[in-house]
C-alpha positions in Angstrom: 110.4 101.1 78.5 109.1 98.8 81.3 106.1 97.9 79.2 108.5 96.6 76.6 110.2 94.4 79.2 107.2 93.3 81.3 104.2 93.9 78.9 101.1 95.9 79.6 99.8 96.1 83.1 96.6 94.1 83.7 93.8 95.7 85.7 92.8 93.3 88.5 90.5 93.6 91.4 91.2 92.1 94.8 88.4 91.3 97.2 88.4 93.5 100.3 89.0 91.6 103.5 86.1 91.6 105.9 86.7 93.8 108.9 86.4 92.5 112.4 83.5 93.6 114.5 84.0 96.7 116.6 83.5 94.7 119.7 86.4 92.4 118.7 88.8 95.1 117.7 88.3 98.7 118.8 86.8 98.2 122.2 89.9 96.4 123.5 92.6 98.8 122.2 93.7 102.4 122.9 92.7 104.7 120.1 95.0 107.2 118.6 94.0 110.9 118.3 93.7 112.6 115.0 94.8 116.2 115.3 93.9 119.5 113.5 97.6 120.6 113.7 100.8 120.4 115.7 99.9 123.3 118.0 97.1 121.2 119.7 98.8 117.8 119.9 99.4 118.0 123.7 95.6 118.1 124.6 93.5 115.0 123.8 90.3 117.1 124.2 91.3 119.0 121.1 91.5 115.9 118.9 89.2 116.1 115.9 88.7 112.3 115.8 90.1 109.0 117.0 91.6 106.1 114.9 91.9 102.4 115.7 95.2 101.4 114.2 94.2 97.7 114.1 91.4 98.1 111.6 91.5 101.8 110.5 88.1 102.8 111.7 87.6 106.4 112.8 85.4 107.6 115.6 84.0 111.0 116.7 85.3 112.6 119.9 81.9 112.0 121.6 82.4 108.2 121.2 85.8 108.2 123.0 86.9 108.7 126.6 90.4 108.3 127.9 91.5 106.9 124.5 88.9 104.1 124.8 85.7 103.7 122.9 82.7 104.2 125.1 79.9 103.7 122.6 79.8 101.9 119.3 77.3 102.0 116.4 
């Protein structure tokens, strides 16, 4: 019914915005833990990864200390 009103949908592609460098984004912010499940959410040492909510990059636990990035690629 919507195609009768609006016509067929056109497939379009948008360019992906260029991500900022890690040194400009992730080094200066607290990273958020990514958990295996709700039973381990109280212990940061059990996080399976860390996420920067500014850019969406994910980091391994070995790269993070006290919710801050300690080494970058």
